[in-house]
C-alpha positions, -999 to 999 in steps of 0.1 A, spaced: 760 87 496 730 81 472 717 115 482 749 131 470 744 113 437 709 125 434 718 161 442 748 161 419 727 146 390 691 159 393 681 140 361 689 108 379 657 88 380 651 75 416 615 63 412 606 26 413 589 12 382 569 -11 404 564 2 440 554 -33 450 589 -48 443 610 -60 472 647 -54 476 653 -91 469 638 -86 434 669 -66 424 703 -77 414 733 -68 435 769 -67 425 798 -55 446 830 -40 431 863 -37 449 898 -25 441 904 -59 426 877 -52 400 892 -18 392 875 5 417 901 32 426 890 35 462 866 18 486 848 51 494 823 58 466 810 94 465 788 94 434 773 70 409 758 77 375 744 53 349 746 64 312 719 56 287 741 28 272 741 10 306 776 19 319 779 29 356 804 57 363 816 55 399 834 85 415 857 80 444 882 103 462 910 85 443 894 86 408 867 77 384 858 42 372 834 29 346 817 -5 349 
């Protein structure tokens, strides 16, 4: 699904700032329908310059 996001938004920056970083160095948060996600099947994600994440699903769009 990340590939779909990259193809849909070619300006999306997918490079690592520090190639030596491990996955455990990043924060992880999971959103569900209880948090406002319209559907559990995410098809696209985009982050705006002000920090919001826009998440697209088959059932709608959500901003976190």
